[in-house]
C-alpha positions in Angstrom: -43.2 1.0 -29.7 -41.9 -1.2 -26.9 -41.8 -4.9 -27.5 -44.1 -7.0 -25.2 -42.0 -9.4 -23.3 -42.6 -13.2 -24.2 -40.6 -16.4 -24.4 -38.4 -15.3 -27.1 -37.9 -11.6 -26.2 -35.8 -10.2 -23.3 -36.6 -6.8 -22.2 -33.2 -5.1 -20.9 -33.0 -1.8 -19.1 -30.2 0.6 -19.0 -28.5 0.9 -15.6 -28.3 4.1 -13.8 -24.9 3.5 -12.5 -22.4 5.5 -14.4 -18.6 4.9 -13.9 -16.1 7.7 -13.8 -12.4 7.6 -13.6 -9.4 9.5 -14.5 -6.6 9.3 -17.0 -2.9 8.9 -16.0 0.1 9.3 -18.4 3.5 7.9 -17.4 6.7 7.2 -19.3 9.1 4.3 -19.3 12.8 5.6 -19.6 15.4 3.1 -20.2 19.1 3.7 -20.4 22.1 1.2 -20.5 19.8 -1.7 -19.8 18.1 -0.2 -16.8 14.7 1.4 -16.1 14.2 4.5 -14.1 11.3 4.2 -11.4 10.2 6.6 -8.8 9.3 5.6 -5.2 6.0 7.0 -4.2 5.3 8.7 -0.9 1.2 9.1 -1.3 -0.1 7.2 1.7 -2.1 4.6 -0.2 0.9 3.6 -2.1 3.8 4.8 0.0 7.2 2.9 -0.9 6.0 1.4 -3.9 7.9 1.9 -7.2 6.2 3.1 -10.2 7.0 4.8 -13.6 7.0 8.6 -13.5 3.4 9.4 -14.0 0.4 11.6 -13.2 -3.2 12.5 -13.6 -4.1 14.3 -16.8 -5.7 17.7 -15.9 -8.5 19.4 -17.5 -7.4 21.0 -20.6 -4.0 19.1 -20.7 -3.1 16.3 -23.4 -2.0 12.8 -22.5 1.3 13.6 -24.1 2.2 16.7 -22.3 1.2 15.2 -18.9 3.5 12.4 -19.6 6.5 14.6 -20.3 5.5 17.1 -17.6 5.3 14.2 -15.0 8.7 12.9 -16.0 10.3 16.1 -15.4 8.5 17.0 -12.2 9.0 13.4 -10.6 12.7 12.6 -11.8 14.2 16.2 -13.1 15.1 14.8 -16.6 13.6 16.5 -19.6 12.2 13.7 -21.9 11.0 13.4 -25.4 8.3 10.7 -26.2 9.4 7.9 -28.7 6.1 6.1 -28.9 3.1 5.0 -27.0 3.7 1.5 -25.4 0.1 0.7 -24.3 -2.9 1.5 -22.2 -3.6 -0.4 -19.0 -6.5 -0.5 -16.8 -7.0 -3.3 -13.8 -10.5 -2.6 -13.6 -13.0 0.3 -13.5 -12.1 1.5 -10.0 -8.6 2.4 -11.1 -7.5 5.0 -13.4 -6.6 4.4 -17.2 -3.0 4.7 -17.8 -1.3 5.6 -21.0 2.2 4.6 -21.0 4.8 5.9 -23.3 8.5 4.9 -24.1 10.5 8.3 -23.6 14.2 9.1 -23.9 16.3 11.7 -22.0 17.2 14.9 -23.8 18.4 16.8 -20.7 18.6 17.4 -16.9 19.5 15.4 -14.1 17.9 13.4 -11.4 16.2 16.0 -8.9 12.8 15.0 -7.4 10.3 16.9 -5.1 11.0 15.2 -1.5 7.5 16.0 -0.4 6.1 13.8 -3.3 8.7 11.3 -4.2 10.8 9.2 -1.8 13.6 8.0 -4.3 14.2 7.8 -8.1 16.5 4.8 -9.1 17.5 2.7 -12.1 16.7 -0.8 -12.1 17.5 -3.8 -14.3 14.6 -5.9 -15.7 15.8 -8.7 -13.6 16.0 -6.7 -10.3 12.3 -5.5 -11.0 11.2 -9.1 -11.4 12.4 -9.9 -8.1 10.5 -6.9 -6.3 6.8 -7.7 -7.6 5.4 -7.1 -4.1 7.2 -3.5 -4.3 5.9 -2.3 -7.6 2.8 -0.2 -7.9 1.2 -2.7 -10.4 1.9 -5.5 -12.9 1.8 -2.8 -15.9 5.2 -2.1 -14.9 6.7 -5.5 -16.1 4.0 -5.6 -18.7 5.2 -2.4 -20.3 9.0 -3.4 -20.1 8.1 -6.9 -21.9 6.1 -5.0 -24.5 9.0 -2.3 -25.0 11.5 -5.3 -25.2 9.4 -7.4 -27.7 9.5 -4.4 -30.3 
């Protein structure tokens, strides 16, 4: 039985709007006080720096995607150490699972048709290039990593 609205009852209907988004998995790789970032080539973010990361495909896991994207975008084989956090700016952007990872093999080698450059940066350098970072989550992840 549906209540009849009165001064004390509010009828709320469900919206038909369904929000869909995708999941991204990425890694923070640090070594000797520096962090490894990739410079993206995708037109909408061309030239911006980001963690090695990519979309989680159907049938894959978040963790496997993080490891796979690190290898594809940097050339390094990595092992996940721990999950740092989950980031999402708003519902129009992907949910980002970010892990701390350590290098266990490989060397810098990246696909020139997808990545413009791969470089190591200190935290101080990254703080001066906020306008060239893909998002605020980059510095947030470093802060969380360094505080633990």
